[in-house]
C-alpha positions, 0 to 999 in steps of 0.5 A, a space after each residue: 176819236 178815242 178807242 175803248 179798251 174792253 179786254 175783259 171777257 165780261 164784255 162778250 156774251 157768247 150765248 145771246 145776241 141782243 139789240 144794240 141800244 144805239 144802232 138797233 142791230 144784234 150784238 154779243 157785246 155788253 157795256 160795264 152795266 150789261 147794256 147791249 152795245 157794239 164797241 164802235 157804237 159806244 166809242 161814237 157815242 162817247 165822241 158825240 157826248 164830250 160833256 157826259 159825266 166821266 169815269 175815272 180811276 185815280 187820275 186816269 180818265 177812262 171815258 164816260 160813265 155810260 161807256 168806259 175802259 176797263 179799269 187798270 188791273 193791279 194783279 199783274 206784276 209789272 216789276 222786272 225780276 233781276 236774275 242773280 249774276 253768275 261768276 264767269 267760267 274759268 278760262 281753259 286751254 283747248 288741247 286738240 289731238 295732233 294728226 299726222 298727214 300722210 305724204 304722197 
């Protein structure tokens, strides 16, 4: 069974639990259409209805139109920034002070 990716805070209603549309128990979770539903109930519904119309973002299948993943965000930078290379420091000789030992 494929798991849904619901990272957006809009899926969570922190003020009110409503009855899940699928199991009838209270839930703070909401689908993309604000339908009250547990995430696991939505995943089970998607698994039981493979023929349901699909929701796509580009070429990616994000699930059914009723319950689907959050669309990928393009606002996050995915490129790696290269730092400028610094020249290696000049080698230096280390000069330690000489200490004389006292003989016993």
